[in-house]
C-alpha positions as CSV (number, residue, x, y, z in Angstrom):
1,X,-84.8,-86.1,-22.6
2,X,-81.4,-83.8,-21.8
3,X,-80.8,-80.5,-20.4
4,X,-77.5,-80.4,-22.7
5,X,-79.1,-80.8,-26.3
6,X,-79.4,-77.1,-27.0
7,X,-76.0,-76.8,-26.2
8,X,-73.4,-76.2,-28.0
9,X,-69.7,-76.6,-27.9
10,X,-68.2,-73.5,-30.4
11,X,-64.9,-72.5,-30.6
12,X,-61.3,-72.5,-29.0
13,X,-60.6,-70.4,-26.2
14,X,-58.1,-72.4,-24.2
15,X,-56.6,-72.9,-27.8
16,X,-57.1,-68.8,-28.4
17,X,-55.0,-68.5,-25.1
18,X,-52.1,-70.7,-26.0
19,X,-51.5,-68.6,-29.2
20,X,-51.3,-65.5,-27.7
21,X,-49.6,-66.6,-24.8
22,X,-46.9,-68.2,-27.9
23,X,-47.2,-64.1,-29.6
24,X,-46.2,-62.5,-26.3
25,X,-43.3,-64.6,-25.8
26,X,-42.6,-64.2,-30.0
27,X,-42.5,-60.3,-29.8
28,X,-40.9,-59.6,-26.0
29,X,-38.0,-62.6,-26.6
30,X,-37.6,-62.9,-30.5
31,X,-38.5,-59.1,-31.9
32,X,-34.9,-57.9,-30.3
33,X,-33.3,-60.9,-32.3
34,X,-34.8,-60.4,-35.8
35,X,-37.1,-57.7,-36.3
36,X,-40.9,-57.4,-37.5
37,X,-40.6,-60.6,-38.7
38,X,-40.9,-61.3,-35.5
39,X,-43.4,-58.6,-34.4
40,X,-45.7,-59.7,-37.5
41,X,-45.2,-63.8,-36.4
42,X,-47.0,-61.8,-32.6
43,X,-49.1,-60.3,-34.1
44,X,-50.9,-63.1,-36.6
45,X,-50.7,-65.1,-33.2
46,X,-51.9,-62.6,-31.0
47,X,-55.1,-62.2,-34.6
48,X,-55.7,-66.2,-35.1
49,X,-56.2,-66.3,-30.5
50,X,-58.8,-62.9,-30.8
51,X,-61.0,-65.1,-33.4
52,X,-61.1,-68.0,-31.4
53,X,-61.8,-65.9,-28.0
54,X,-65.1,-64.8,-30.5
55,X,-65.7,-68.0,-32.2
56,X,-65.8,-69.3,-28.4
57,X,-67.8,-66.6,-27.2
58,X,-71.0,-67.7,-29.4
59,X,-70.8,-70.4,-27.0
60,X,-70.4,-68.1,-23.8
61,X,-67.0,-68.8,-23.6
62,X,-63.6,-67.2,-25.2
63,X,-62.9,-64.0,-23.3
64,X,-59.9,-64.9,-21.7
65,X,-58.3,-65.7,-25.2
66,X,-59.6,-61.5,-26.5
67,X,-58.0,-60.5,-23.3
68,X,-54.2,-62.6,-24.0
69,X,-55.4,-61.8,-27.8
70,X,-54.8,-58.2,-27.4
71,X,-52.1,-57.9,-24.5
72,X,-49.9,-60.4,-27.4
73,X,-50.7,-57.2,-30.2
74,X,-49.8,-54.6,-28.1
75,X,-47.3,-55.8,-27.8
76,X,-46.1,-56.9,-30.5
77,X,-46.5,-53.5,-32.3
78,X,-44.7,-51.7,-29.4
79,X,-41.2,-54.6,-29.3
80,X,-41.1,-54.3,-33.2
81,X,-41.5,-49.9,-32.8
82,X,-39.0,-50.4,-29.7
83,X,-36.4,-52.9,-32.1
84,X,-35.9,-50.3,-33.9
85,X,-35.6,-47.8,-32.2
86,X,-32.9,-49.8,-31.0
87,X,-31.4,-51.0,-33.6
88,X,-31.4,-47.0,-34.5
89,X,-30.7,-45.4,-32.1
90,X,-27.5,-48.0,-32.2
91,X,-26.7,-47.2,-35.2
92,X,-26.3,-43.3,-34.6
93,X,-24.1,-44.4,-31.3
94,X,-21.4,-46.2,-33.5
95,X,-21.3,-43.6,-35.8
96,X,-21.0,-40.8,-34.1
97,X,-18.6,-42.2,-31.3
98,X,-15.8,-44.1,-34.7
99,X,-15.7,-47.0,-31.6
100,X,-18.0,-49.6,-33.1
101,X,-16.7,-49.6,-37.4
102,X,-18.0,-53.4,-37.9
103,X,-21.6,-52.7,-36.4
104,X,-21.1,-49.5,-38.5
105,X,-20.4,-51.2,-42.3
106,X,-22.7,-54.3,-41.2
107,X,-25.5,-52.3,-40.9
108,X,-28.0,-52.7,-43.3
109,X,-31.5,-52.7,-41.9
110,X,-32.9,-51.9,-38.4
111,X,-36.3,-53.8,-39.6
112,X,-34.4,-57.5,-39.4
113,X,-32.9,-56.7,-35.8
114,X,-29.3,-57.6,-34.9
115,X,-30.0,-61.0,-36.9
116,X,-29.4,-58.4,-40.4
117,X,-26.2,-57.5,-38.5
118,X,-25.3,-61.7,-37.5
119,X,-26.0,-62.7,-41.4
120,X,-23.9,-60.3,-43.0
121,X,-20.4,-60.8,-40.5
122,X,-21.6,-64.4,-40.5
123,X,-18.3,-67.0,-41.4
124,X,-16.0,-64.4,-40.7
125,X,-14.8,-65.0,-36.5
126,X,-12.1,-62.7,-37.1
127,X,-15.5,-60.1,-38.3
128,X,-18.0,-61.9,-35.8
129,X,-15.9,-61.9,-32.6
130,X,-14.8,-58.4,-33.6
131,X,-18.9,-57.3,-33.9
132,X,-19.1,-58.8,-30.3
133,X,-16.7,-56.8,-28.8
134,X,-18.1,-53.5,-30.0
135,X,-22.0,-53.9,-28.7
136,X,-20.3,-54.1,-25.9
137,X,-18.7,-51.4,-26.2
138,X,-21.6,-49.6,-27.4
139,X,-23.7,-51.2,-24.5
140,X,-20.9,-49.1,-21.8
141,X,-20.9,-46.1,-24.1
142,X,-24.7,-45.9,-23.4
143,X,-25.1,-46.6,-20.2
144,X,-21.6,-44.9,-18.7
145,X,-23.4,-41.5,-21.4
146,X,-26.8,-41.2,-19.6
147,X,-27.9,-39.6,-22.3
148,X,-30.0,-40.7,-25.8
149,X,-31.0,-38.4,-28.4
150,X,-33.5,-39.9,-30.5
151,X,-35.5,-38.4,-33.2
152,X,-38.4,-39.9,-34.2
153,X,-40.6,-37.7,-37.2
154,X,-38.3,-34.4,-37.1
155,X,-39.2,-34.4,-33.4
156,X,-36.5,-34.8,-30.9
157,X,-36.7,-36.1,-27.6
158,X,-34.2,-36.3,-24.9
159,X,-34.6,-39.2,-22.7
160,X,-31.3,-39.4,-19.5
161,X,-30.2,-42.8,-17.0
162,X,-30.3,-45.7,-19.3
């Protein structure tokens, strides 16, 4: 009689880890470009990783998938809020300074990231070139200004040293 008779392999912990790492990568690399859409995709991959890890726990494995899935969810949520805040900050700086009229004109939705601005400008090469220059100007303005005021739910906080 074999000693391996009653040992059932359950779950796919390696697949859970791979999906969770993919979720972390999407959260970090694509959330600023595609906003909430990329953040939601990263969170879903993290949830699937956790579910695969929980399924593998019945076989005595899967803690790595649970941990990396949790990290993917936290990274996705953090990057979604960061993306929305950064887009609102850029829009506010464009309106306040007047240095980026094309960006201010083409900005529609902070939840879709920079892609919403670029999709609105798509096809017009002159506007695309102006938008690229304006984003560089806004980056330099926020870097040299040193103080950025962020308003969240009627609470104002100032950060220095961008």
